C-alpha positions in Angstrom: 210.1 211.6 90.0 209.3 211.5 93.7 211.0 209.1 96.1 208.6 209.7 99.0 205.9 207.3 100.0 202.3 208.5 99.6 200.0 206.5 102.0 196.3 205.9 102.2 193.8 203.7 103.9 190.8 201.9 102.4 188.0 200.4 104.5 186.2 197.1 103.8 183.6 198.8 101.6 186.2 200.3 99.3 186.0 203.9 100.6 189.1 206.0 101.0 189.1 206.9 104.7 192.4 208.6 105.0 195.3 209.6 102.8 198.2 211.9 102.2 197.4 215.2 100.5 198.5 214.1 97.0 196.2 211.0 97.1 193.3 213.1 98.4 193.7 215.7 95.7 193.7 213.0 93.0 190.6 211.4 94.5 188.8 214.8 94.5 189.9 215.6 90.9 188.5 212.2 89.8 185.1 213.2 91.3 185.4 211.4 94.7 185.9 212.5 98.2 187.1 211.4 101.6 184.9 208.6 103.1 183.6 207.9 99.6 184.5 204.9 97.3 187.8 205.2 95.4 187.1 207.2 92.2 190.3 205.8 90.5 189.1 202.7 88.6 192.6 201.1 88.2 193.4 201.5 91.8 190.0 200.4 93.0 190.3 197.2 90.9 193.7 196.4 92.5 192.4 197.0 96.0 189.5 194.7 95.4 191.8 192.0 94.0 194.1 192.3 97.1 191.1 192.1 99.4 189.7 189.1 97.6 193.1 187.2 97.6 194.0 188.5 101.1 197.5 188.9 99.7 199.9 191.8 99.3 200.0 193.2 95.8 202.7 195.4 94.1 201.7 196.9 90.8 202.4 199.7 88.4 199.6 202.2 88.6 198.4 204.6 85.9 195.8 207.3 86.8 194.8 210.6 85.2 192.9 213.8 85.7 192.0 216.6 83.3 195.5 218.0 83.4 198.0 215.1 83.7 198.7 211.4 83.5 200.2 209.9 86.7 202.5 206.8 86.7 203.5 205.2 90.0 204.1 202.0 91.8 201.5 200.9 94.4 201.8 198.5 97.3 198.5 197.2 98.7 198.5 195.3 102.0 195.0 193.9 102.9 193.8 193.2 106.4 190.6 192.4 108.1 189.4 196.0 108.1 190.4 197.0 104.6 193.7 197.8 103.0 196.7 200.1 103.4 198.2 201.8 100.3 201.8 202.8 99.8 202.5 204.7 96.5 206.0 205.4 95.3 207.8 206.6 92.2 205.0 209.1 91.6 205.6 210.7 88.2 203.3 213.3 86.6 203.1 214.0 82.9 201.0 216.6 81.0 198.2 215.1 79.0 198.8 215.5 75.3 196.1 217.8 73.8 196.3 217.6 70.1 194.9 220.4 68.1 192.2 218.9 65.9 191.1 221.2 63.1 187.7 220.7 61.5 187.3 218.5 58.5 187.0 220.7 55.4 184.4 220.3 52.7 187.3 220.2 50.2 188.7 217.1 51.8 185.3 215.4 52.0 184.5 216.2 48.4 188.0 215.4 46.9 187.6 213.1 43.9 190.9 211.4 44.9 189.6 210.3 48.3 187.8 207.3 49.7 184.8 207.9 51.9 184.2 205.4 54.7 182.0 204.7 57.7 182.6 202.3 60.6 180.7 201.2 63.7 181.6 201.8 67.3 184.1 198.9 67.2 185.8 200.3 64.1 184.4 197.7 61.7 183.8 199.1 58.3 180.2 199.3 57.1 180.8 201.5 54.1 183.7 202.3 51.7 183.4 204.2 48.4 185.9 205.7 46.1 185.8 209.1 44.5 185.9 209.5 40.7 189.7 209.8 40.7 190.4 207.6 43.7 192.3 204.3 43.5 190.1 201.2 43.3 188.4 200.1 46.5 190.1 197.1 48.0 187.9 193.9 47.6 186.6 192.1 50.6 186.6 195.2 52.9 183.1 194.4 54.3 183.2 193.8 58.1 187.0 194.2 58.3 188.3 196.5 61.0 189.6 199.9 60.1 193.0 199.1 61.5 193.1 195.9 59.4 192.5 197.7 56.1 194.6 200.7 57.0 198.0 200.1 58.8 197.8 203.1 61.2 201.0 205.1 61.8 201.8 207.2 64.9 202.2 210.9 64.7 205.4 212.8 65.6 204.5 212.5 69.3 203.9 208.8 69.1 200.1 209.1 69.3 197.4 207.6 67.1 194.7 210.3 66.4 192.0 207.8 65.7 192.5 206.0 69.0 192.6 209.2 70.9 189.3 210.2 69.1 187.8 206.8 69.9 188.5 207.3 73.6 186.9 210.7 73.5 184.2 210.0 70.9 185.4 213.1 69.1 186.5 214.3 65.6 190.0 213.5 64.4 192.2 214.5 61.4 195.8 213.8 60.4 195.8 210.0 61.0 198.4 208.7 58.6 198.1 205.1 57.4 199.3 202.7 54.8 197.1 200.5 52.7 197.3 198.3 49.6 196.8 200.0 46.3 197.5 199.3 42.6 201.2 198.8 42.1 202.2 199.0 45.8 201.4 200.5 49.2 199.6 203.8 49.4 200.2 206.4 52.1 196.9 207.9 53.1 195.6 210.5 55.6 192.4 209.7 57.5 189.9 212.2 59.0 186.5 211.6 60.4 183.6 212.9 62.5 181.9 210.9 65.3 178.4 209.5 64.8 175.7 209.3 67.5 172.2 207.8 67.5 169.0 209.5 68.6 169.7 208.7 72.3 173.2 210.2 72.1 175.0 206.9 72.0 178.2 206.8 70.1 177.8 204.6 67.0 181.1 205.1 65.0 182.8 207.4 62.6 182.2 208.7 59.1 185.2 210.1 57.3 187.7 210.2 54.4 191.0 208.6 53.4 193.0 210.8 51.1 196.0 209.2 49.3 199.0 211.4 49.4 200.2 212.4 45.9 203.3 210.5 44.9 203.5 208.7 48.2 203.0 205.1 47.0 205.8 202.5 47.6 206.4 199.3 45.6 205.1 196.2 47.3 208.0 194.3 48.8 208.8 191.0 47.0 209.1 188.0 49.2 212.8 187.2 50.1 214.1 184.1 48.5 215.8 181.5 50.6 219.0 182.2 48.7 218.9 185.9 49.5 222.1 186.9 51.2 220.0 188.4 54.0 219.0 185.0 55.1 221.3 182.4 53.5 224.9 183.6 53.6 225.4 185.1 57.1 226.6 183.1 60.1 224.8 183.6 63.4 227.9 185.2 64.8 227.8 188.0 62.2 226.2 191.2 63.7 224.4 191.8 60.4 222.5 188.6 60.9 220.9 189.8 64.1 220.0 193.2 62.7 218.4 191.6 59.6 216.5 189.0 61.6 215.3 191.8 63.9 214.2 194.0 61.1 212.5 191.1 59.2 210.6 189.6 62.1 209.8 192.3 64.7 207.1 194.1 62.7 205.2 191.1 61.4 205.3 189.4 64.8 204.0 192.5 66.6 201.1 192.6 64.1 200.3 188.9 64.6 200.3 189.3 68.4 198.1 192.5 68.2 195.6 190.8 65.9 195.5 187.6 68.0 195.0 189.5 71.2 192.2 191.5 69.6 190.5 188.2 68.6 191.3 186.5 72.0 189.9 189.4 73.9 186.8 189.5 71.7 187.2 193.3 71.3 185.5 193.1 67.8 182.6 191.1 69.2 181.9 187.7 70.8 183.3 184.5 69.1 183.3 180.9 70.1 185.3 180.1 73.2 187.6 177.6 71.4 188.4 180.2 68.7 189.3 182.7 71.4 191.5 180.2 73.1 193.2 179.3 69.8 193.8 183.0 69.2 195.3 183.2 72.7 197.7 180.4 71.8 198.7 182.2 68.7 199.5 185.4 70.7 201.4 183.4 73.2 203.5 181.7 70.5 204.1 185.1 68.9 205.3 186.6 72.1 207.7 183.7 72.5 209.1 184.2 69.1 209.4 188.0 69.7 211.2 187.2 72.9 213.7 185.1 71.0 214.2 188.0 68.5 214.8 190.3 71.5 217.3 187.8 72.9 219.2 187.5 69.6 219.4 191.3 69.3 220.7 191.5 72.9 223.2 188.7 72.2 224.6 190.6 69.2 224.8 193.8 71.3 226.6 192.4 74.3 229.0 190.3 72.3 230.2 193.1 70.1 233.8 194.4 70.8 233.9 197.3 73.2 230.4 196.8 74.7 230.1 198.8 77.9 227.3 199.3 80.4 226.4 202.7 81.8 227.4 203.5 85.4 224.1 204.8 87.0 223.5 205.4 90.6 220.8 202.7 91.4 219.0 201.2 94.3 218.7 197.4 94.1 215.7 197.5 96.5 213.8 199.9 94.2 214.6 197.8 91.1 213.6 194.6 92.9 210.2 196.1 93.7 209.8 197.3 90.1 210.4 193.7 88.9 207.8 192.4 91.3 205.3 195.0 90.2 205.8 194.0 86.5 205.6 190.2 87.1 203.3 190.0 90.1 200.2 189.1 88.1 202.0 186.2 86.5 202.9 184.9 89.9 199.4 185.3 91.2 198.0 183.2 88.3 200.0 180.3 89.9 199.1 181.2 93.5 202.8 182.1 94.1 203.5 184.7 96.8 206.5 187.0 96.3 208.2 188.3 99.4 209.8 191.5 98.2 212.0 194.0 100.0 209.9 196.5 102.0 209.6 200.0 100.6 212.0 201.5 103.1 214.8 199.0 102.4 217.5 200.3 100.1 220.7 198.9 98.7 222.7 201.6 96.8 224.8 200.3 93.9 226.4 201.2 90.6 225.1 199.7 87.4 223.0 200.5 84.3 219.4 201.0 85.5 217.8 199.4 82.4 220.2 196.4 82.3 219.9 195.6 86.0 216.1 195.6 85.7 216.4 193.3 82.7 218.5 190.9 84.8 216.1 190.9 87.7 213.1 190.4 85.4 214.9 187.3 83.9 215.7 185.9 87.4 212.2 186.5 88.7 210.5 185.3 85.5 212.5 182.0 85.7 211.6 181.6 89.4 207.9 182.0 88.6 208.0 179.7 85.6 209.8 176.8 87.4 208.2 177.1 90.8 205.3 174.9 91.9 201.9 176.4 92.4 201.1 178.0 95.8 204.8 178.3 96.7 207.0 181.2 97.9 209.6 183.3 96.1 211.7 185.7 98.2 214.0 188.5 97.3 216.7 189.6 99.7 219.2 192.5 99.7 222.6 192.2 101.3 226.0 193.9 101.3 229.4 192.2 101.7 232.3 194.6 101.7 232.2 196.6 98.4 229.6 194.3 96.9 225.8 195.1 96.9 223.7 192.0 96.3 220.2 191.0 95.5 219.1 187.3 95.7 216.1 185.7 94.1 215.2 182.4 95.7 212.4 179.9 94.8 211.0 176.6 96.0 211.4 174.8 92.7 213.1 171.4 91.9 216.6 172.9 92.3 219.7 172.5 90.1 222.3 169.8 90.7 226.1 170.6 90.7 226.5 169.3 87.1 223.8 171.6 85.8 225.1 174.6 87.8 228.3 174.3 85.8 226.5 174.9 82.5 223.4 176.8 83.4 225.0 180.1 82.3 226.1 178.8 78.9 224.6 180.0 75.6 221.4 178.2 74.5 221.5 175.9 77.6 218.0 174.8 78.7 219.0 171.9 81.0 217.3 169.3 78.9 213.9 171.0 79.0 211.7 170.4 76.0 208.9 172.9 76.9 208.4 176.1 74.8 209.4 178.5 77.6 212.6 180.4 77.1 215.4 180.5 74.5 218.3 179.3 76.6 219.9 182.8 76.3 218.4 184.6 79.3 220.9 183.5 82.0 223.8 183.7 79.6 222.9 187.3 78.7 222.2 188.1 82.4 225.6 187.0 83.5 227.4 188.8 80.6 225.5 192.0 81.6 226.4 191.6 85.3 230.1 191.2 84.4 229.9 194.2 82.0 228.8 196.2 85.1 231.8 194.9 87.1 229.6 192.5 89.0 228.6 188.8 88.7 225.7 186.5 88.7 225.9 183.2 90.6 223.7 180.3 91.6 223.4 178.3 94.8 221.2 175.2 94.7 220.6 171.5 95.3 218.1 169.1 94.0 214.8 169.5 95.8 215.9 172.6 97.6 215.0 175.4 95.1 217.5 177.8 93.5 219.0 181.0 94.7 220.4 183.4 92.1 222.5 186.3 93.4 223.3 189.4 91.4 226.3 191.3 92.9 227.3 194.8 91.8 229.7 197.5 93.0 228.2 198.9 96.2 227.6 202.7 96.6 227.6 204.6 99.8 224.5 206.7 100.3 220.8 206.6 101.2 
């Protein structure tokens, strides 16, 4: 990971007119050149957005060439003549190149296999069973491949079918689960790409071969009297683990399906249906957030919980939080004044947990700030304390509410669907576990200022 800043300059037409060597090399490997339009689609879209809004943008950036994937943070500052780029946290990872063997005639001809065909959007258009294959599932027509087969990642966390779809190439070894007689079947999918006379990709044709002896009984619905649900108090750590295990998977599938419908990735649908699917995805994310909060609550309240002591920079973590939530702020016209890239505040704390606290504070500030307002983030040091403050221009919190705002499940009388009432409680518990604290300074009508303080660390 590189801490240096990589700079570049874009003119009003979107061409890269100057840049540090690393940026120029990436532009050239993507097929572009100096004085030519940006050849990096993700970066070009962010530059266009910054120029259109005439507002500074901080975002995570993902780019790639033939040899590596690049993950970084980019700061784009637009002006009358174009935009200035500052790229930090540049990390390079080799591109996974799975070895894809050819589909064998034996696999295609196996009497135990299903043969299937799908279109370019992975909707099934054909499904047939071999002479010894399990019965074909009823109602498969028009369903997506991922709906009929619950795709499983390989040992490296990749999905061969999705990699093949991106490359319009052959794939094998895609493991999946699907319904079969007497339970769930574990299958292995393989397919060749299909193209029309003009060379346009039209889908896949392949096989699904059930693994011998790999079926699992279908899980029976849990009764309300099941001890997993009815006999454990909320304070029991097993409660959180069982809720997490029971809800996380189904909620993730609901969200993924609703986002697919809302985004109309399987084809156009009526606008009101798309909005309804978007509402379902939003509700699913809210419930999944509650599951995350409950799991966190169980974790930090267990005896002996300790946070790691990492060497961190509060300035870097504040900019990361802005990069992750900047789009949500822009949707409300909110401007975030983040610490500049050269401002640092060395501290000691667990990297992941400090970022979690800052995301909670910044997310709350965005949620409860009026449109077209300002949120600012400031760094400070007092003695042996390193501090970061998130301040907004919201309604503020009176003295009575400040006394309870950090309590468990406290939502200050709000009846909206945002938040679980656990975020600030967890944030303060985490701060204190890292030998720091989280405090609030506010008054009605004057916004709120939440300050996270941690042990300071000397260094640059």
